[in-house]
C-alpha positions, 0 to 999 in steps of 0.5 A, a space after each residue: 368177632 374183634 372186641 375193643 381192648 379194655 381200657 387201661 388204668 388211668 395211671 398206666 394210660 398216663 405213662 403210655 401217653 408220654 412214651 416218645 420215639 426217643 426210647 428206641 435209642 435204648 434198643 439201638 444202644 443195646 444191639 450195637 453192644 452185641 454187633 460191635 463185640 462180634 466185630 472186634 479183632 479175633 484175639 480179643 473177641 469175647 464169647 459169642 454166646 454172650 453177644 448172642 444173649 445181648 442181642 436177644 435182649 435187644 430183640 426183646 426190648 424192640 418187641 416190647 417197645 413196639 407194642 408199647 408204642 402201638 398202645 401210644 398211637 392207638 390211645 393217645 393219637 393227639 400226643 403222637 401227632 404233637 410229637 411229630 409237630 414238636 421240633 425237639 421230638 420229631 427227629 427221634 423218629 429216625 431212631 425207630 428205623 435205626 432200632 429195626 436195622 440194628 436188631 436186624 443186622 445183629 441177627 446175622 452177626 451176633 444172633 445167628 448162633 442162637 437162632 440159626 442162619 435161616 431164621 437170622 436171614 429171614 428176620 434181618 430181611 424183614 427188619 432191614 426192609 421195614 427199617 430202610 423204608 421208615 428211615 427214608 420216609 423220616 429222612 424226607 418227612 422230618 426236614 419237610 416238617 421242620 421247613 413248613 410246620 416247625 418254627 426253629 431258629 439257628 440257635 436251636 440247632 442240636 445234633 438231634 437234627 441228624 437222627 433222621 438223616 443218619 438212618 439211611 446210613 445204617 441201612 447202607 452199613 447193614 445191607 451188605 450183610 444180606 448180599 451173599 444170601 441173594 441169588 447171584 447176578 443182578 439181585 446182589 449187585 442191585 442191593 450192593 449199589 443201593 447200599 452205596 446210594 444210601 451211603 451217598 444220600 445220608 452223607 450229603 444230607 449230614 454234610 448239609 446239617 452238621 455245619 448248622 450244629 457246629 455253628 450253633 455250638 460255637 456262636 451260641 455257647 454250650 448246649 443245655 446240660 440235659 442235651 449235652 450227651 447228644 453231642 455224641 450223636 455226631 459220631 454216628 454218621 462218621 463211624 457208620 459211614 466208615 463201616 458202610 464203605 468197608 462192608 460194601 467193599 468186602 461184599 463187592 468181589 464177584 458182585 460188581 465187575 472189575 475194576 469197581 470191586 477193587 476201587 471200592 476197597 481203595 475208597 474204603 481206606 481213602 475215605 475211612 482213615 480221615 473220617 475216623 480221624 475227625 471222629 476222634 477229634 469230635 470224641 474229644 470235643 464232646 467228652 470235654 463238653 460232657 465233663 463240663 456239664 457234669 461239673 455243672 450238675 448234669 443228671 441222668 436223662 434218656 439222652 445218655 443213650 447217645 453215648 452208646 450207638 454212635 460209639 458202637 459205630 466207631 468200634 465197627 468202623 475202626 475194626 473195618 479199617 483194621 481189616 483193610 489196612 492190617 494196622 495194629 493201631 486200629 485193632 487197639 482203637 477198636 478195643 479201646 472204643 469198645 471199652 468206652 461203649 460198654 461203660 456207656 451202656 452200663 451207665 445208661 442202662 442203670 439210669 434207665 432201670 432206676 428211672 423205670 423202677 422209681 416211676 420217673 420214666 416215662 413221665 410227663 415232662 415238666 420243665 425239660 423239653 419233651 425229647 429229654 424224657 
């Protein structure tokens, strides 16, 4: 007989009540430290055991967070529904999909030495399938809710709006890792071209949304201090799309017929080089805004995790361009960005641990928007 779960103490129940989907960003940010480290150029690649350990931590974080969010949905359905109807919080449901995908992809890149190839393929298959399905649902449902239920003004646009639209791009970048493990022929070609379709789906959706974000920044002034780190989220679709086209091109020989296999390799360079250039421009702009915000008193919030995963995608994008162009400058860029990623992860992780130990996280929002806590 199945019995009802015992009631949680009021204090613990209250903490679960305000556990939002934005917490999945910490899983994404941890997983990408491992997968981006494995992607670094050979001469500076760190020990794989270290990256495998970091990936294992992200897997543990995902398991714990999924359990906690299950409690949230089970015991606080009113609050969970309120999150879906809150334009500041609903886009973070894209983080659930990306967390599943990041940990799944990390199993094949960083975690394989720890759990073995067979287990890594099985785990990635499950997480990739679930993450892709959730990501596609979020990419449709969140913009739909913004149109028919949320009441937003152009001046409210933030990079957070990009999150559900970027999730399919993460699928596009990580799906090619599974292609060699499928039977030859149509199964491999179908998955690879499906990843290419996900790339186009996400890219075009981001191109529709990004002008709103940039226009709001120019016409309405800087974002609120606590939201300033979210400017780094724009790097996500830029770095991830560069990574996606490169990995699709890597998997294409023997999977798609000629000359399309060679054409994908050419496209990876023709697309990736200018997009990575724009990513560096945006990195400079976002950094300038963060420096200004710090001078004006910006403190730690969970939005600091926006410094991690997007930068990690730029690491993998630069490393992919290094492979496809044989240019040393992209090796140097990948290493430099990885240094930024590690520093950002340490800052975000320290702030999160300190907030958890002090009881400030997760907590009921006071004056800040719900998405910030």
